C-alpha positions in Angstrom: -52.8 48.2 -23.7 -52.9 52.0 -23.5 -52.8 51.9 -19.7 -49.7 49.8 -19.7 -47.9 52.0 -22.2 -48.8 55.2 -20.3 -47.7 53.6 -17.0 -44.4 52.4 -18.5 -43.7 55.8 -20.0 -44.4 57.5 -16.7 -42.0 55.2 -14.8 -39.2 55.7 -17.2 -39.6 59.5 -17.2 -39.5 59.6 -13.4 -36.4 57.5 -13.2 -34.6 59.9 -15.7 -35.4 62.9 -13.5 -34.2 61.1 -10.3 -30.9 60.2 -11.9 -30.1 63.9 -12.6 -30.5 65.0 -9.0 -27.7 64.3 -6.6 -28.9 63.0 -3.3 -27.1 62.9 0.0 -28.5 62.5 3.5 -29.2 65.9 5.0 -28.6 64.8 8.5 -26.5 61.9 9.6 -26.5 60.1 13.0 -22.9 61.2 13.6 -23.9 64.8 13.0 -26.3 64.6 15.8 -23.6 63.7 18.4 -20.4 65.2 16.8 -21.4 68.0 14.4 -17.8 69.2 14.0 -16.6 65.9 12.6 -19.0 65.7 9.7 -19.2 67.7 6.5 -22.3 69.6 5.6 -24.7 68.4 3.0 -23.5 71.1 0.5 -19.9 70.0 1.0 -20.8 66.4 0.4 -22.7 67.3 -2.8 -19.7 69.2 -4.0 -17.5 66.2 -3.3 -19.9 63.9 -5.1 -19.9 66.2 -8.2 -16.0 66.1 -8.2 -16.1 62.3 -8.1 -18.6 62.2 -11.0 -16.3 64.5 -13.1 -13.3 62.4 -12.3 -15.2 59.2 -13.2 -16.2 60.8 -16.6 -12.5 61.8 -17.2 -11.3 58.3 -16.4 -14.0 56.8 -18.6 -12.8 59.0 -21.5 -9.3 57.7 -20.9 -10.4 54.1 -20.9 -12.4 54.7 -24.1 -9.4 56.0 -26.0 -7.1 53.2 -24.9 -6.2 50.4 -27.3 -7.2 47.5 -25.1 -9.5 44.5 -25.7 -13.3 44.8 -25.1 -13.2 42.3 -22.3 -10.5 44.2 -20.4 -12.3 47.5 -21.1 -15.5 46.1 -19.6 -13.7 44.9 -16.5 -12.0 48.3 -16.0 -15.3 50.1 -16.5 -16.9 47.8 -13.9 -14.0 48.6 -11.6 -14.5 52.3 -12.2 -18.1 52.3 -11.0 -17.9 49.6 -8.4 -14.4 50.1 -6.9 -12.8 53.2 -8.3 -9.5 52.5 -6.4 -9.0 49.0 -7.5 -5.4 47.8 -8.2 -6.3 46.8 -11.8 -7.7 50.2 -12.6 -5.0 52.2 -10.9 -2.3 50.1 -12.6 -3.8 50.6 -16.0 -4.2 54.3 -15.6 -0.7 54.7 -14.2 0.8 52.7 -17.1 -0.9 54.9 -19.7 1.5 57.0 -21.7 0.1 60.2 -23.1 1.7 61.7 -26.2 2.4 65.4 -26.0 1.2 67.6 -28.8 4.7 69.1 -29.2 6.3 65.8 -30.3 
C-alpha cells in the first residue's frame, strides 16, 4: 500500500511541474530548409504566453456572463479546443459591457 501511494504522489507531482513549463519545438523541419520563414523558439514561446493570457481573459468573460451551464460548458470547450469557433466568437461579440460611468 505504501509503495502505491508514494508512486501515485510522485506521478501527480511530476505532472504539475510539467504543466507549468511551456514547451515548443526548438528546431522544426522547415527551419532546416527555410530559416527565414520560421519564428524562433523564443518568439513562439512569447506567442504561446499571449494566447494563454487571452484564453484566461475570455474565460473570465464567460464566467461572468448570465448563461446556462450547458452553454457555458460548450463555450469553454470551444475556447480550449477551437478558440475561433463561430459559436464562441458570436457570443463574445454579442456581449454588452456596462461602463462604470453610467
